[in-house]
C-alpha positions as CSV (number, residue, x, y, z in Angstrom):
1,M,-1.4,-20.9,115.1
2,P,0.8,-18.9,117.5
3,A,-0.2,-15.4,118.5
4,S,3.0,-13.8,117.2
5,N,2.3,-14.9,113.6
6,V,-1.3,-13.6,113.7
7,T,0.0,-10.2,114.9
8,T,2.6,-10.0,112.1
9,A,0.1,-10.9,109.3
10,A,-2.4,-8.4,110.7
11,G,0.2,-5.6,110.7
12,R,1.3,-6.4,107.1
13,A,-2.3,-6.2,105.8
14,A,-2.8,-2.9,107.6
15,R,0.3,-1.4,106.0
16,Q,-0.8,-2.4,102.5
17,L,-4.2,-0.9,103.0
18,L,-2.7,2.4,104.2
19,R,-0.3,2.5,101.2
20,S,-3.0,1.9,98.6
21,S,-5.2,4.6,100.1
22,A,-2.4,7.2,100.2
23,T,-1.1,6.6,96.5
24,P,-3.7,7.0,93.6
25,A,-4.0,4.1,91.1
26,R,-2.2,4.6,87.7
27,P,-4.5,4.3,84.7
28,S,-3.5,1.8,81.9
29,T,-2.0,2.9,78.5
30,S,-5.1,1.9,76.5
31,A,-7.3,3.9,78.8
32,L,-5.0,7.0,78.3
33,Q,-5.1,6.6,74.5
34,S,-8.9,6.3,74.4
35,T,-9.2,9.4,76.6
36,T,-6.8,11.4,74.4
37,K,-8.7,10.6,71.2
38,A,-12.0,11.5,72.9
39,L,-10.6,14.9,74.0
40,Q,-9.3,15.8,70.5
41,P,-11.5,17.9,68.3
42,P,-13.3,16.2,65.3
43,S,-11.3,18.2,62.7
44,S,-7.9,17.0,64.0
45,R,-9.0,13.3,63.5
46,S,-10.0,13.7,59.8
47,V,-6.8,15.4,58.6
48,S,-3.9,13.2,57.5
49,S,-0.4,14.2,57.0
50,S,0.4,11.5,54.3
51,A,-0.3,12.1,50.6
52,P,-3.4,10.5,49.1
53,R,-2.8,7.1,47.4
54,T,-3.3,7.0,43.6
55,S,-5.7,4.4,42.3
56,F,-4.5,1.5,40.0
57,L,-7.1,2.4,37.4
58,S,-6.1,6.0,37.2
59,N,-3.2,5.3,34.8
60,I,-4.4,2.0,33.2
61,T,-4.4,3.6,29.8
62,D,-0.8,4.6,30.0
63,R,0.1,1.1,31.2
64,L,-1.7,-0.6,28.4
65,A,-0.2,1.7,25.8
66,K,3.3,1.2,27.1
67,V,2.9,-2.6,27.0
68,A,1.6,-2.5,23.4
69,L,4.0,0.1,21.9
70,G,7.1,-0.4,24.0
71,D,9.8,2.1,23.5
72,N,7.9,3.9,20.8
73,Y,5.3,5.0,23.4
74,T,8.0,6.5,25.6
75,K,9.6,8.3,22.6
76,T,6.3,9.5,21.3
77,K,5.4,10.8,24.8
78,E,8.7,12.6,25.0
79,R,8.1,14.2,21.6
80,G,4.7,15.4,22.7
81,G,2.8,13.5,20.1
82,V,4.9,14.8,17.1
83,L,5.5,12.3,14.3
84,P,9.1,11.0,13.9
85,A,9.6,12.7,10.5
86,E,8.4,16.0,11.8
87,Q,10.5,15.7,14.9
88,S,13.6,15.0,12.8
89,R,12.8,18.1,10.7
90,L,12.5,20.2,13.8
91,D,15.8,18.9,15.2
92,Y,17.5,19.7,11.9
93,E,16.2,23.2,11.8
94,K,17.2,23.7,15.4
95,R,20.8,22.6,14.8
96,R,20.9,24.6,11.6
97,D,19.9,27.8,13.4
98,A,22.3,27.1,16.2
99,A,25.1,26.7,13.6
100,M,24.2,29.9,11.9
101,A,24.2,31.8,15.2
102,S,27.7,30.6,16.1
103,V,30.4,33.2,16.1
104,S,34.2,33.3,16.4
105,P,36.1,34.7,19.5
106,D,36.4,38.1,17.8
107,G,32.6,38.2,17.2
108,M,32.5,37.4,13.5
109,P,30.0,34.7,12.3
110,L,31.5,31.4,11.3
111,F,29.1,30.6,8.4
112,D,27.7,33.1,5.9
113,D,25.6,30.6,3.8
114,V,23.3,27.9,4.9
115,E,24.6,25.5,2.2
116,A,28.1,25.8,3.6
117,L,27.0,24.3,6.9
118,P,28.2,20.7,7.6
119,I,24.7,19.7,8.6
120,S,23.3,21.0,5.3
121,Q,25.9,19.1,3.3
122,Q,25.2,15.9,5.3
123,A,21.5,16.2,4.6
124,Q,22.2,16.8,0.9
125,R,24.4,13.7,0.7
126,Q,21.8,11.6,2.4
127,Q,19.1,12.8,-0.1
128,Q,21.5,12.0,-3.0
129,R,21.9,8.4,-1.6
130,I,18.2,8.0,-1.4
131,S,17.7,9.2,-5.0
132,A,20.4,6.9,-6.2
133,K,18.7,3.9,-4.5
134,I,15.4,4.8,-6.1
135,Q,16.9,5.0,-9.5
136,A,18.7,1.7,-9.1
137,R,15.5,0.0,-8.0
138,Q,13.7,1.4,-11.0
139,L,16.4,0.1,-13.3
140,R,16.3,-3.4,-11.8
141,K,12.6,-3.7,-12.6
142,R,11.6,-5.8,-15.5
143,F,8.7,-3.7,-16.6
144,N,10.3,-0.3,-16.9
145,A,9.8,0.8,-20.5
146,K,10.4,4.5,-21.2
147,D,10.0,6.8,-24.2
148,P,13.3,7.0,-26.0
149,V,12.8,10.6,-26.8
150,T,11.1,12.2,-23.8
151,G,12.1,9.5,-21.2
152,A,8.5,9.3,-19.9
153,A,7.3,6.1,-18.3
154,L,5.3,3.8,-20.7
155,E,4.3,1.0,-18.3
156,H,3.9,0.2,-14.7
157,K,3.7,-3.2,-12.9
158,Y,2.1,-3.9,-9.6
159,S,1.2,-7.1,-7.8
160,T,-0.6,-8.2,-4.6
161,A,0.9,-10.1,-1.8
162,A,0.3,-13.8,-1.6
163,F,-3.0,-14.4,0.2
164,K,-5.2,-17.4,0.8
165,I,-7.1,-18.2,-2.4
166,S,-7.1,-20.8,-5.1
167,P,-5.1,-19.8,-8.2
168,R,-8.0,-21.1,-10.4
169,K,-10.5,-18.7,-8.7
170,L,-8.1,-15.8,-8.9
171,Q,-7.4,-16.4,-12.6
172,M,-11.1,-15.8,-13.3
173,L,-10.9,-12.3,-12.0
174,A,-7.6,-11.8,-14.0
175,N,-9.4,-12.8,-17.2
176,Q,-12.2,-10.4,-16.4
177,I,-10.0,-7.3,-16.1
178,S,-7.4,-8.2,-18.7
179,G,-7.4,-5.8,-21.6
180,Q,-9.9,-3.4,-20.0
181,P,-9.4,0.3,-19.2
182,I,-8.3,0.8,-15.6
183,D,-11.4,2.7,-14.6
184,Y,-13.6,0.0,-16.1
185,A,-11.6,-2.7,-14.4
186,I,-12.0,-1.0,-11.0
187,L,-15.8,-0.6,-11.6
188,Q,-16.0,-4.3,-12.4
189,M,-14.3,-5.3,-9.2
190,Q,-16.4,-2.9,-7.2
191,F,-19.6,-4.7,-8.2
192,S,-18.2,-8.2,-8.3
193,P,-19.6,-10.7,-5.8
194,K,-16.3,-12.6,-5.5
195,R,-14.6,-12.5,-2.1
196,A,-11.2,-11.7,-3.6
197,A,-12.6,-8.7,-5.6
198,K,-11.9,-6.3,-2.8
199,R,-8.2,-7.3,-2.8
200,V,-8.0,-6.9,-6.6
201,L,-9.8,-3.6,-6.4
202,S,-7.3,-2.1,-3.9
203,T,-4.4,-3.4,-6.1
204,L,-5.8,-1.7,-9.2
205,A,-6.4,1.5,-7.4
206,L,-2.8,1.6,-6.0
207,A,-1.4,0.7,-9.4
208,R,-3.3,3.6,-11.0
209,D,-2.1,6.0,-8.3
210,H,1.5,4.9,-8.7
211,A,1.3,5.2,-12.4
212,A,-0.1,8.7,-12.1
213,A,2.8,9.5,-9.7
214,K,5.2,8.4,-12.4
215,G,3.7,10.9,-14.8
216,M,1.5,8.6,-16.9
217,E,-1.9,9.7,-18.2
218,V,-4.6,7.9,-16.2
219,P,-7.4,8.1,-18.9
220,R,-5.2,6.3,-21.4
221,L,-4.2,3.4,-19.1
222,I,-5.5,-0.1,-19.6
223,V,-4.8,-3.4,-17.8
224,S,-2.5,-4.7,-20.6
225,E,-1.5,-7.9,-18.7
226,A,-2.9,-9.7,-15.7
227,W,-1.6,-13.0,-14.5
228,V,-1.7,-15.2,-11.4
229,G,1.1,-16.9,-9.7
230,K,1.1,-19.7,-7.1
231,G,2.2,-19.2,-3.5
232,L,2.8,-21.7,-0.7
233,Y,0.6,-24.7,-0.5
234,L,0.2,-25.6,3.2
235,K,-0.4,-29.3,3.9
236,R,-2.6,-30.3,6.8
237,A,-4.0,-33.6,8.0
238,D,-7.5,-34.5,6.8
239,I,-8.9,-36.9,9.4
240,K,-11.4,-39.4,8.1
241,G,-13.4,-42.3,9.5
242,R,-12.2,-45.8,10.2
243,A,-8.7,-44.7,11.3
244,R,-7.9,-43.2,7.9
245,M,-6.2,-39.9,7.1
246,G,-5.7,-37.8,4.0
247,K,-3.9,-34.6,3.0
248,K,-5.7,-31.2,3.0
249,H,-4.1,-28.4,0.9
250,H,-4.5,-24.7,1.7
251,P,-3.4,-22.8,-1.5
252,Q,-2.1,-19.3,-1.8
253,A,-1.9,-17.1,-4.9
254,R,-1.0,-13.6,-6.0
255,M,-2.0,-11.4,-9.0
256,S,0.2,-9.2,-11.0
257,V,-1.0,-6.5,-13.4
258,V,0.8,-4.3,-15.9
259,L,-0.6,-0.9,-16.9
260,R,0.2,0.5,-20.4
261,Y,-1.2,3.0,-22.7
262,G,-4.1,1.7,-24.8
263,K,-7.4,2.7,-26.5
264,T,-9.7,5.0,-24.5
265,Y,-13.5,4.9,-24.7
266,A,-13.4,7.6,-27.3
267,D,-11.0,5.7,-29.5
268,K,-13.0,2.5,-29.2
269,E,-16.2,4.4,-30.1
270,R,-14.5,6.0,-33.1
271,E,-13.3,2.6,-34.3
272,A,-16.8,1.1,-33.9
273,I,-18.2,3.9,-36.1
274,Q,-15.6,3.3,-38.8
275,T,-16.2,-0.4,-38.7
276,A,-19.9,0.1,-39.2
277,R,-19.3,2.4,-42.1
278,K,-17.0,-0.1,-43.8
279,R,-19.7,-2.8,-43.4
280,M,-22.3,-0.5,-45.0
281,R,-20.1,0.1,-47.9
282,A,-19.4,-3.6,-48.4
283,I,-23.1,-4.2,-48.8
284,G,-23.0,-2.2,-52.0
285,T,-26.4,-1.0,-53.2
286,G,-27.9,-1.9,-49.8
287,G,-30.7,-4.1,-51.4
288,V,-31.8,-1.5,-54.0
289,V,-32.5,-3.1,-57.5
290,R,-31.6,-1.2,-60.6
291,T,-34.2,-1.5,-63.4
292,D,-32.0,-0.5,-66.3
293,N,-30.0,-3.8,-66.2
294,K,-30.9,-6.7,-68.4
295,I,-32.9,-9.4,-66.6
296,V,-31.2,-12.7,-67.0
297,N,-32.6,-16.1,-66.0
298,T,-30.0,-17.5,-63.8
299,F,-31.6,-20.9,-63.9
300,Q,-31.5,-21.2,-67.7
301,R,-29.2,-23.8,-68.9
302,P,-26.8,-22.9,-71.7
303,G,-28.0,-24.0,-75.2
304,W,-31.7,-23.6,-74.5
305,N,-33.6,-21.3,-76.8
306,W,-37.1,-20.1,-76.2
């Protein structure tokens, strides 16, 4: 190797060594970040500027209610838990008060009477339509007998919905309560071991309450008629052995009752006493033999003389 090349390489190495000793080494970015975090106080590391995240389970009740109720849940929440009928009444009163407070440009009130308000007239017409529908529905009913003088209701019909039971089994309960006072029929269904007795019990109780709402006297009510009607008969496959199949029927039935005025317990007791008195009078002397009558031999043949 020539001497000139050795001298040049030695000079370059000497210059690099001098430059590195004169200029300090720059630290890396990761080293600077770790040093800065170490120098910060502990309180500054624990504080976060972002808002805390809400948990998924915090509003799980609202989510489930919204899925189950749909728009009704939103409307109910907007109403603050008030029922729809109550909310409509409050809205009507609010609009009525606003209409009564309205004045003309010269400062005179526009309405002097509540009945003259358009909103009041609209509510009155709506109530008249509802009453007309109720009356038309009552006239369409088959069992709607009324007193020709007073116009009071004399009968009331009520029926169950079609439910899963055999008509033959339900007819046994209908025969048990037919002709009985309403309270006695309810008592019979209350202690009946039949499965459908609970359904019949609720039907009788509702029929009694509806008849009382129509103005009928509950102590005089009896189950005048009780009959059973058939519902849908669902057919299903009845799988049997040896590749055979039959038909399985799932019957449905419904019961209808008619409440009318009948004999109360006091009337029945009075009639029982009168019947017993008539029987006692029919006996005559009641087994007492009178001694003043002439004794006659009933087995004596005519023409015999002793």
